[in-house]
ZAMARGU-4260 file (C-alpha; in steps of 0.2 Angstrom, whole numbers, plus 5000, padded with zeros to 4 digits):
<rodrens>
0) 5434/5220/4692 | 5440/5209/4677 | 5435/5192/4672 | 5452/5186/4677 | 5450/5195/4694
5) 5433/5187/4697 | 5440/5169/4692 | 5455/5172/4704 | 5443/5178/4718 | 5432/5162/4715
10) 5448/5151/4715 | 5455/5158/4731 | 5436/5157/4740 | 5436/5138/4734 | 5453/5135/4740
15) 5449/5142/4757 | 5433/5131/4759 | 5443/5116/4755 | 5455/5119/4768 | 5441/5122/4781
20) 5432/5106/4776 | 5448/5096/4776 | 5453/5103/4793 | 5437/5097/4799 | 5438/5080/4792
25) 5457/5077/4797 | 5450/5081/4815 | 5437/5071/4815 | 5443/5055/4807 | 5461/5057/4805
30) 5472/5057/4790 | 5471/5040/4785 | 5453/5040/4784 | 5450/5056/4775 | 5446/5055/4757
35) 5447/5068/4745 | 5430/5064/4737 | 5423/5067/4755 | 5431/5084/4756 | 5425/5089/4739
40) 5408/5084/4744 | 5408/5095/4760 | 5412/5109/4749 | 5401/5106/4735 | 5414/5100/4722
45) 5421/5086/4714 | 5438/5076/4720 | 5445/5082/4703 | 5442/5100/4708 | 5450/5097/4725
50) 5465/5089/4716 | 5465/5106/4705 | 5470/5115/4720 | 5481/5102/4730 | 5490/5089/4720
55) 5486/5075/4733 | 5481/5072/4750 | 5498/5075/4758 | 5500/5092/4750 | 5482/5096/4757
60) 5487/5090/4774 | 5503/5101/4774 | 5492/5116/4769 | 5480/5112/4783 | 5494/5113/4795
65) 5502/5129/4788 | 5484/5137/4788 | 5480/5131/4807 | 5498/5132/4814 | 5508/5144/4804
70) 5501/5159/4812 | 5502/5152/4829 | 5520/5148/4828 | 5523/5165/4820 | 5514/5173/4836
75) 5524/5162/4848 | 5540/5166/4840 | 5537/5184/4840 | 5532/5184/4860 | 5548/5175/4864
80) 5559/5186/4854 | 5552/5201/4860 | 5558/5214/4873 | 5555/5212/4891 | 5560/5199/4905
85) 5562/5181/4900 | 5547/5177/4912 | 5536/5190/4904 | 5540/5183/4886 | 5536/5165/4891
90) 5519/5170/4899 | 5515/5179/4884 | 5519/5164/4874 | 5508/5153/4885 | 5493/5166/4884
95) 5495/5166/4865 | 5494/5146/4864 | 5479/5145/4876 | 5469/5159/4867 | 5473/5152/4850
100) 5467/5134/4854 | 5451/5141/4862 | 5447/5151/4846 | 5452/5136/4834 | 5446/5120/4843
105) 5448/5111/4826 | 5467/5114/4828 | 5466/5105/4846 | 5456/5090/4841 | 5467/5088/4825
110) 5482/5088/4836 | 5475/5076/4848 | 5469/5063/4836 | 5486/5063/4826 | 5496/5062/4842
115) 5491/5044/4842 | 5492/5039/4824 | 5507/5029/4816 | 5508/5035/4799 | 5526/5041/4796
120) 5520/5055/4784 | 5509/5062/4796 | 5522/5062/4809 | 5535/5070/4798 | 5523/5084/4793
125) 5518/5088/4810 | 5536/5087/4817 | 5541/5099/4803 | 5529/5111/4809 | 5533/5111/4827
130) 5553/5109/4824 | 5557/5127/4823 | 5547/5132/4839 | 5555/5118/4849 | 5572/5124/4843
135) 5567/5142/4849 | 5561/5136/4865 | 5576/5126/4868 | 5586/5141/4866 | 5575/5152/4877
140) 5577/5138/4890 | 5595/5138/4890 | 5595/5157/4891 | 5585/5156/4907 | 5595/5143/4916
145) 5611/5152/4911 | 5605/5169/4916 | 5596/5163/4932 | 5580/5170/4926 | 5571/5154/4932
150) 5576/5137/4940 | 5566/5124/4932 | 5560/5108/4941 | 5566/5099/4926 | 5580/5105/4914
155) 5570/5099/4899 | 5560/5111/4889 | 5550/5095/4883 | 5542/5092/4900 | 5536/5111/4900
160) 5529/5109/4882 | 5520/5092/4888 | 5512/5101/4904 | 5506/5116/4896 | 5502/5110/4878
165) 5494/5094/4885 | 5484/5103/4898 | 5476/5115/4885 | 5474/5102/4871 | 5465/5091/4883
170) 5454/5105/4890 | 5449/5112/4873 | 5448/5095/4863 | 5444/5080/4875 | 5436/5086/4891
175) 5419/5086/4885 | 5421/5067/4879 | 5426/5062/4897 | 5412/5071/4907 | 5399/5072/4895
180) 5388/5088/4895 | 5395/5104/4904 | 5386/5116/4914 | 5395/5130/4905 | 5403/5133/4889
185) 5422/5129/4890 | 5427/5141/4877 | 5418/5155/4883 | 5429/5171/4888 | 5427/5168/4906
190) 5431/5150/4907 | 5445/5151/4893 | 5453/5165/4905 | 5451/5154/4921 | 5460/5140/4911
195) 5473/5152/4906 | 5477/5157/4924 | 5478/5139/4928 | 5491/5135/4915 | 5502/5151/4919
200) 5501/5145/4937 | 5508/5128/4932 | 5521/5136/4921 | 5528/5147/4935 | 5529/5133/4946
205) 5537/5122/4933 | 5551/5135/4929 | 5552/5141/4947 | 5548/5160/4943 | 5537/5171/4954
210) 5521/5177/4948 | 5504/5182/4954 | 5494/5166/4961 | 5481/5161/4951 | 5464/5165/4958
</rodrens>
């Protein structure tokens, strides 16, 4: 490996560490209270080193959202546009969302924390991430109603998103706050699969589609 390749590898590693530390900070204290020097301290570097990789805090925040949510949105888009019945595609997307949040609780905590914030820059960044998926969901929703594949209780995809996403974000990120110590691990495979079944049952009921009843 050449010296240039070694430097590049080190830079990539440092960038990844900055993104991980920043995601935890944003999830813990929010965008407005996160300082670049604190992110640098978590990584073991100075503020100037953070600025070397990310010009300012807004660009760092955008990169964190891309890192946390970019893959999720791509997977959801792929499942909704895949072959198969519309009901199967939607249920596949629900499974992907639940499993992703179970594997990335930091993303769930960040989403909940920033959802109550008032910073217009933060809202703009989050909405930019969500806009392509919401547009796709609207198209899928219209297809389902037009074809008769499902008969939703409410003709508004935002209500479906609120019920499904809200239930999972609360389960992953907020439930321990309300009930304290739990007798089991919320994010264990068994518990996450149980939550997934519940959310699928909610989805089927809201869309008026048939499916195996959750056990």
